[in-house]
C-alpha positions as CSV (number, residue, x, y, z in Angstrom):
1,M,0.1,0.0,0.0
2,N,2.7,2.4,0.6
3,G,5.0,1.6,-2.0
4,P,6.2,3.7,-4.9
5,L,3.7,4.6,-7.3
6,P,3.8,3.5,-11.0
7,L,5.3,6.4,-13.2
8,A,2.0,7.2,-14.7
9,A,0.4,7.8,-11.4
10,R,3.5,9.9,-9.9
11,I,3.2,12.2,-13.4
12,Q,-0.3,12.8,-12.9
13,L,0.1,14.0,-8.9
14,P,-0.7,17.8,-8.9
15,R,2.9,19.5,-8.5
16,H,1.8,22.9,-6.5
17,Y,0.4,22.4,-2.8
18,R,-0.5,24.9,-0.6
19,V,-0.1,24.2,3.4
20,E,-2.1,26.6,5.6
21,H,-4.1,27.2,8.8
22,A,-7.4,25.0,8.0
23,D,-11.2,26.8,7.4
24,A,-14.3,25.2,8.6
25,E,-14.4,23.0,5.2
26,S,-10.9,22.3,5.3
27,R,-11.0,21.5,8.9
28,A,-13.5,18.7,8.6
29,A,-11.8,17.0,5.9
30,A,-8.4,17.0,8.0
31,L,-10.4,15.1,10.7
32,H,-11.7,12.7,7.9
33,L,-8.1,12.2,6.6
34,R,-6.9,11.6,10.3
35,R,-9.3,9.0,11.0
36,A,-8.3,7.2,7.4
37,V,-4.9,7.0,8.5
38,F,-5.0,6.6,12.4
39,C,-8.0,4.6,12.6
40,D,-8.6,2.8,9.6
41,E,-4.7,2.4,8.1
42,Q,-3.1,2.1,11.6
43,G,-5.2,0.9,14.2
44,L,-4.1,3.0,16.8
45,F,-7.5,4.1,17.9
46,I,-10.7,2.8,17.1
47,G,-13.8,4.6,15.3
48,D,-12.4,8.4,15.7
49,D,-8.9,9.8,16.8
50,R,-10.5,13.2,18.1
51,D,-9.4,14.1,21.6
52,A,-9.7,17.2,23.9
53,I,-6.9,18.9,22.5
54,D,-8.9,18.9,19.1
55,D,-11.1,21.8,21.2
56,H,-8.2,24.2,21.1
57,A,-5.7,23.3,18.8
58,M,-5.1,25.0,15.6
59,L,-5.5,22.5,12.5
60,L,-3.0,22.9,9.5
61,V,-3.8,21.4,6.4
62,A,-2.1,20.6,2.9
63,R,-4.1,20.7,-0.4
64,P,-3.2,20.7,-4.2
65,V,-3.8,24.0,-6.2
66,L,-5.3,23.4,-9.3
67,D,-5.7,27.0,-10.7
68,D,-5.4,30.3,-9.1
69,A,-8.7,30.0,-7.2
70,D,-9.2,26.4,-7.1
71,F,-7.9,23.8,-4.9
72,G,-8.1,20.0,-4.4
73,P,-9.0,18.2,-1.4
74,V,-7.0,18.0,1.8
75,V,-4.2,15.3,1.2
76,G,-2.3,16.2,4.7
77,T,-2.9,17.6,7.8
78,V,-1.2,18.3,11.4
79,R,-2.1,20.4,14.6
80,I,-0.2,22.5,17.0
81,H,-1.0,23.5,20.8
82,R,0.2,25.4,23.5
83,I,1.1,23.2,26.6
84,A,2.6,25.8,28.3
85,P,4.0,29.2,28.5
86,R,6.5,29.5,25.1
87,V,6.2,25.7,24.8
88,W,4.0,24.3,22.0
89,Q,3.5,20.9,20.3
90,G,2.6,19.3,17.1
91,S,0.7,16.1,17.0
92,R,-1.4,13.7,14.3
93,L,0.5,14.4,11.2
94,A,-1.1,12.6,8.3
95,V,-0.6,12.7,4.9
96,A,-3.0,10.6,2.8
97,A,-1.1,7.3,1.2
98,E,-1.3,8.5,-2.1
99,F,0.3,11.7,-1.5
100,R,2.9,10.3,0.5
101,R,5.6,10.0,-2.3
102,V,5.3,13.6,-3.3
103,G,8.3,13.6,-0.7
104,A,7.5,17.3,0.7
105,I,3.8,17.6,2.0
106,G,5.0,16.0,5.2
107,G,7.7,18.5,5.5
108,A,5.6,21.1,4.6
109,L,3.2,20.4,7.3
110,I,6.3,20.2,9.8
111,Q,7.8,23.7,8.7
112,L,4.5,25.2,8.9
113,A,3.8,23.8,12.2
114,V,7.1,24.9,13.8
115,R,7.3,28.3,12.1
116,S,3.2,29.4,13.2
117,A,4.1,28.6,16.5
118,N,7.5,30.3,16.6
119,T,5.8,33.5,15.0
120,L,3.1,33.1,18.2
121,G,5.8,33.4,20.5
122,C,7.1,29.4,20.8
123,D,10.7,29.3,22.5
124,H,10.3,25.1,22.6
125,F,8.4,23.2,20.3
126,I,8.0,19.2,20.3
127,A,6.4,16.3,19.0
128,Q,5.8,12.7,20.2
129,V,7.0,11.3,17.2
130,Q,6.6,7.4,15.5
131,A,9.5,5.6,15.9
132,P,10.1,5.2,11.9
133,N,9.4,8.6,11.4
134,V,12.4,9.5,13.7
135,P,14.9,9.9,10.5
136,F,12.7,11.7,8.9
137,F,12.4,14.6,11.2
138,R,16.3,14.4,12.4
139,R,16.8,15.3,8.3
140,L,14.3,18.4,9.3
141,H,16.4,19.4,12.6
142,W,14.8,17.9,15.2
143,K,16.5,16.0,18.2
144,S,15.5,13.1,19.9
145,V,14.5,13.6,23.6
146,E,13.4,10.8,25.2
147,A,12.1,7.2,23.8
148,I,8.3,7.0,25.0
149,T,5.3,4.4,24.3
150,L,2.1,5.8,22.9
151,H,-0.9,3.9,22.2
152,G,1.3,0.7,22.5
153,Q,3.3,2.1,19.7
154,P,6.8,3.1,20.1
155,H,7.6,6.7,19.9
156,W,10.1,9.6,20.5
157,L,9.6,12.9,22.0
158,M,11.5,15.1,20.1
159,E,12.2,18.9,19.7
160,A,12.5,21.3,16.8
161,D,15.6,23.5,16.3
162,L,13.7,26.6,16.2
163,A,16.7,28.0,14.3
164,H,16.0,26.2,11.4
165,Y,11.9,27.6,11.4
166,P,12.2,31.2,11.4
167,P,9.1,32.9,12.6
168,F,6.9,34.7,9.6
169,A,7.8,38.3,9.0
170,H,4.8,40.9,10.6
171,G,2.0,41.0,7.8
172,T,2.4,37.8,6.1
173,A,0.1,35.0,5.7
174,M,1.3,32.1,7.8
175,R,1.3,29.4,4.9
176,V,3.9,27.2,2.9
177,E,4.0,26.6,-0.8
178,V,5.1,23.3,-2.0
179,R,6.0,23.0,-6.0
180,R,7.5,19.9,-7.2
181,G,9.4,19.3,-10.1
182,V,8.9,22.5,-11.5
């Protein structure tokens, strides 16, 4: 299921994606995607992965840009929230299976998550990362802090190096554009 897509399928994937804070419509789609990944695919939760954090977390989404005014469906999501003064956490990073091989969506979601928190006054940004994803996070300038177990699965508590995630300039939109193969 997670093997490389055939060449014809890779060519048909959109080349431009926008990663931004979710509106009401994309929020519903992001929650649906999370259920598909964390409940149906990974079996980490039964029925739904929502929890009390969702009541106050910011939800970020990635969508293909079809043209200047039209976007495709939500293909990736992550949530962020403040857990203490100047300490933020990211969680529930999910990318639709057929878009994982694009290679930039997860990284762009992480970039927007940490840069958004940094813009809002973050001094420390952490995440509880599934063990197989630790090398990916390390390539994105995260350090492993502690091995932990969540939902019966090995995870690592990791912290982002904020020097690699500068805050957004005042007055600019908090979003990230991804263009692949251009």
